[in-house]
C-alpha positions, 0 to 999 in steps of 0.5 A: 666803433667795434674796435674803440670800444675793444681797445678802450675797455678796461679788461679786469673789473674794478673792485681795489679800494682806497684804505680809508674805503675799508672801514666804518665808524662805530657809534664811538666814532671808532673805526672798525674793519668791513666784512666780506660778501664771501663770508657767511651771512649772519644778518636776513636783509642788507639795505645798500643805499648810494648817496652823493651829495644828499644830506637833504634827501637821505633823512626822509628816505632813512626815518621811512626805511629804519621806522618800516625794518624796527617795526618788522624786528619787533614782529618778527623775533628771527628778522636781523637787518643792516643799512650801508649807507654808500657816500659816492665822493659827496661834497656836502654832509651826507656822510655826517647826516647818515652817521647820526643814524649809526649813532642813533641804532647802533654800527650793526644796524646802521654803517657808513663807507664812505669813498674817498671820490665819486666812483658813480651811483654803480660803484657806490651800489657795487662796493656796497654790496661787497660789504653786505652780511645779508642773505638778501640784499637790497639797493634802495635809492636815497631820495626814497621815492620808492616806498620801503614797504614794497620791499615785501612784494619783491621778497614775494617775487623772489619766492615765486622765482623759487631760486632752490638749490643755486639760491640765485634770484633778483627782483626787480622793482618796476615803474612800468605800470605808471609809464603812461601817467608819466608820459602825460606829464613829461615833454616830448623830448624827454619822452623820446629820449625814454622810448629811444633808451628802452628801444636800444636796452631792448635792441643792445642788452636785456629782453623781457624786463620793461623797467630796467633803471628803476633804483630798487632791487632785491638779490639773493646774496649768491645772485649779487655776488655772481653778477657784481663780480663781473660788473664793470659800468659804474655809472648810469647804465650799471642796472642794464650791465647787472640785468644783461650778466644775470641773463647770460648766466640764467639766473631768474629775474621777476619784475615787480610793480612797486610805488613810485613818486618822482622825487626833486633834486635828481643827478639825472641830466636829461640829455647829457646822461641819456647820452652818455647811457646810449653809448655804454649801452652799445659799449656793453654789448660789444665788449661782450660780444668781442671778449673785452669783457668776460663773466668772471669768478667771483673774487675778493675786494682787495 
């Protein structure tokens, strides 16, 4: 297994993108180039929304998020934001739905990155993050399972870490406080899979974080640049590798309880997705241990 893990590992982090993925459409339908996370920040907050076949669920999430962000901007004159919807090679009208928000709110506030092929949720988040302008970067799922206003709890958790002077810090949304309730409604088989996955995360990669998989995470710009530059996994287990990298780099992490509701339409296939994640967890550990993967220095997207 060690030999297979080492030999099958791609040595470099995949940061290349297709020519069509280098720009976004403005409200007039003209293409403009994306900026880079390596540039100085020009917004207070960037929100990255990975989306795959989300034409039905995305509007609910976007309506809630943009209502909150617009109200906050009216109340706080210094607050600025952007939302980057990353269409991860969808087969439906996800891009068309997202572009309606660009026309309504302007391309300065809502931008759509349409990926030519499906890379996985981790790949979508990574590509979106590489194009952010915010001092803080929030990863938020397209299903709207987490109440967007909980970002204020995340910001408080980040401030409690006192990330200065390097400004490194990550706040992870957590559903751990809801675990007893969720176990009561799950089948015994899914409960066994869940606890098995939690054990593998603890044993192989990340300790001290009860819920690594919640799709609501807030990064300082510096922490996002440092962690995503080394991210190899682009599917479901990418959250674990991100936090593994952060702990290796001694980046402080806060776990923050958030409101969460299960939304129908999950892309996670209970048995096969958990099996894939278990394999990825083992390979993450082995590939870093054998030197097949190393922590990268931040570099620009090609």
